[in-house]
C-alpha positions, 0 to 999 in steps of 0.5 A: 526465512523471508516474511510474505505478506499479501497485496491489498489489490491483487491478493498474491503473496510476496516478499515483504521486502518486495511490497510498499508498506503503508501504516496507520500511526495509531495515535493520530490515524495518519497513514504513512509510506513506511520506509522501515524508519524506526519510530513509525508504528501502527497497522499496516498494509501492503501494495505490489510495486506494480502500477496496476496494483497501486491504481487499483488499491487507491481507487477504492476503499481497499486501503481504508479497509485494511487499515482499519481492521476488522469490524465487529457487529454491534461494537464501534469501530476501534481505528479511524483512519485519515481518508482520503489519502493526501496527494503528497503521500499518493505520489510518494507511493507511485514513486515506489513502483518498479514497472515502467511505462514502456511497452514492448515496442519501445524496448526492443531494439531494432537491427 
């Protein structure tokens, strides 16, 4: 059975393997691209591999909110996330996108 997760941008459920996973290291608070490497643990969030979802997630604070978790009124925040994300991490996330910049006009064959 496939694990499903929710994209932080479009809020659609998709198979975990079809999403980009960002993980906040619980010790340092640093956000990293999680490619399934061993040794990276902490709270994670998922983004669709579509460029529009990546742009929407990076534009606001959705990633930060998802990685920090729920806030309880009257209690201090349990996690702190290194935010804004580094430019290097943002570039890595964009490389994971599967959609291309081509439009329908560019991909149609001319006969």
